[in-house]
N, C-alpha and C positions, 0 to 999 in steps of 0.2 A: 505492500498500501502506498501511497505517494507522504512527501511529507505538511502533502495539506491537505491530508485527512484532519477534522477534528470531531471530537467526543465527548458531549453531554450524556450523561449516567445520572441516573434519576432513583432515589429514592420511595419509595410506592408507598408505604402506609403514613400519613401524612403530609406525601408532601404531594402525590397520584390522585390516591384518591381517601376522603375521609371512613375507618371504617371502625371506629370507637366504640360505637355502640355497642360491635360482635365483641369487644376484644374487651370491654368491661366485661357484660355475662360470660363469657366466655372462665375469665378470671375470676369472677364471684363464685363460680359454681364451681371451677379445678380448689379452693380455696373450702368452697363447701363441704367437697366431696373429700378434702385432709381433717375436717371439722378443726379447721382454725379461721378468727377471722379472716374476712377479704381487706383488703389495704384502702386505701380512697382513690374516690375515683381518678387523682391527682397523680399517688403514686403510680395507678395502674396504667396511665397513663406513659409517666416519668421516663417508662423502663420500656415501649415501645420503639419499635427499631433495632433491643438487641436479641440475640440468635434466646428460645425460650431457654433449656440450657444455662443461660446463665443469669435470664431475670427472674426466676424463684428463687435462686441462694440471695438474690441481691433487696426481695421485695419480705423477705419469709428466714430472714441468718439461724433464725435458729428450730426453721423445721432441720433431720437431717438429710443428707445426702438421697435416701434412695427415692421418701419422698417429694422430696424435687423432682426425683423421676417420671415416681407416680403421679404429679401430679401438670407436669408434659401432658402425659395421655390425655387423664380427661380435657385440660383444654382443648387442645387439637379435639375429639370428642365433642366435642360445645363448642367449638368455632366452626365446626366440618354440618353436624347437623343445626346450626340459627344461617349460615349462608346458605344451606337445603329450603331453606324453611322456604328463605327469601328473594334466593337467585344471588347471583354474585354481582351482576352490577345496581341489584338495590341493597345487597346487605354490604356491598360496597361500594359506595357512590362516586365518582370522579369532582374533581375540586373543581370550582367555575375555570370555561377557559384551555379547562387540561386538554382537552383533548384536541381543538383548535388549534392549541402551541404546540401539541405531538405534533400536528399535521404540518401543522406551518414548517417544522424544522429536517420535520423528513423533509422533506420538500428539496431541503436545497441540496443539492450533490457530494457538496464539501465536508457534511455533519451524519456523522453515524450516531445511534441512542443506544444507549444499553439504561440496564437495571442495575439495581447493589440495595438490597432485599438482609431482611431477619425471616422469613415468610420462606417457609418448604418451597421445595421445586411446583409440589402435589399445588398448594395453596396459590402460590405464582400465576401457571398456567391455567385454574380455576378465572382467578382473575382476570385473567390477557384470555379468555373466551371468555368469557360473563363483559366483558366491554368493546372487544373487538380491538387488542392492542400490540396481541403477537407482531401485527407484521412494521409496525414502526418498531422491533429492537432486534442489533442487530449480534447483541450479549446480554443474558440474566442472567447474573448472581448471586445465588440464594445458603439460604445457609444450612441446606443440608452438605454443603463442600467447600464450606468454611467456617473458620475459626469465625466469632460475634465480631462486632460490632465493635468497638474501635479496631480492633487490627485490618493492615490494611490489603490480605490477600483476598477479598474483592475485585476494589481492585487495580491489586494487580495485575493478575489475571484477565480482568475486562481489558486494559489493556494491553497483554500479550496474545490476546482473540483478536484485537482489530488489528498491534504493529503500531497504535498514536504511541505515539511520546505523553511522557508525563504534564509536561510543560503545555500539548497542543486537548490538552481531556477539563473540563471540569465536575465537580459536582453539584448534586443539585440536593441539599433535606432540610429540613426539618425540625434533626434534634442538634446538640452535642457531641452526637457519636457519630452523626456522620463529618458534620467538622473534623473529629479529630482521627477519623480514619481518612477523611484526606489530605489534614494535611500529615501523617505521617506515608502517603503513598506521591507526597511530592504535588498532591492533583491541588490548584484550586477551588475556593468553593464558596458557591449560591447559597445562603437559608433564603429560607419562606418563612412571612407573618403569618403561616394562618393551621401553623402545622403544631405539635404535642409541645412543643418545646418553646419558651416565650423568645422573641423573635430580639430582648435583650441580652439571654445568655450564649446569644453567639457570633461572642467575640472575634473576631482572624477571619469572619465573611468580606469576603471581595465586593457584593455587594446582600443589602436582604429584598428577595419581593415583597409589594406589596397587592401585586393585580400576579398573575401566572402571564400576561397578553405583553409584562415588559420583560422579561427573559427575553425574546429574541434581540434588543436590543442591548439590552447588558451581556451578552456573550457581543456582541460589534463594536460595543464601548473595549470588551475582555482581548478580544483578540487584536485592536486597535495601539492597546497600553503593549500587550507580548509583541507585535510587531516592529 
C-alpha cells in the first residue's frame, strides 16, 4: 500500500453506537447472579471499552477470580438475550450522523476505516449486520484476540494489516482507555463528547468532536499539520 493511505480507527460502544442500556442491564444481571450489589450506572459506564475479563475485577475487586470468570459468561448471556429481543440496530442505535460520516470517509480513495473494540467478534459481527456497517471497514480488532485496552495491540494489528504507519493513522474514541491505547501505539487521538467518559477527561486529544459531522474537517486539518 502507498504511503498516501490514511487509516481512521473507531471505537464502537460510546463512539459509533449507544449501547448503554443493554450494557447496564447485562451488568446488573451478572451481579445479581453473583449475589453481589450491582455497581452504580456511572461506574458501569466508566469501564466500557475494557474487555470483560478486565472490567469485572475493577468493578468488584473483592470477589474471587473464578466468580469474575462466571460473571463474564452471565453478562454475555444477558447481553445476547437483550440484543435478540430488540435486534442489534435498536439495541445499539447509531449516534447522530455516524452513518453519514462513515459513508463520506469511505468514499475517499485515500482513507481506510477500521475498528478497535472491547466487543467480541460475535458481538461486533451482529452489530455490523444490524446496521450494515461491515462494508465500511477494512480491519476490525476485537477483544477475543488481543489484551484489553489500553494495551496497544489492537492498533498495532490494524496498522500491520493495512500497511499504514502510525503517524498516518488516527484513533477516534470516547474513553481514556481509547486515548491511552492510541498514545501507547503512537497514533494521534480524537475524542468525542457524546460517549461514556466526560470530554474533559480526554486530555491530550488532538481534537474533541461535538458533532460527528466535524470529523472530516478535523482529519483534513490534522493531515495538513502533519504535512
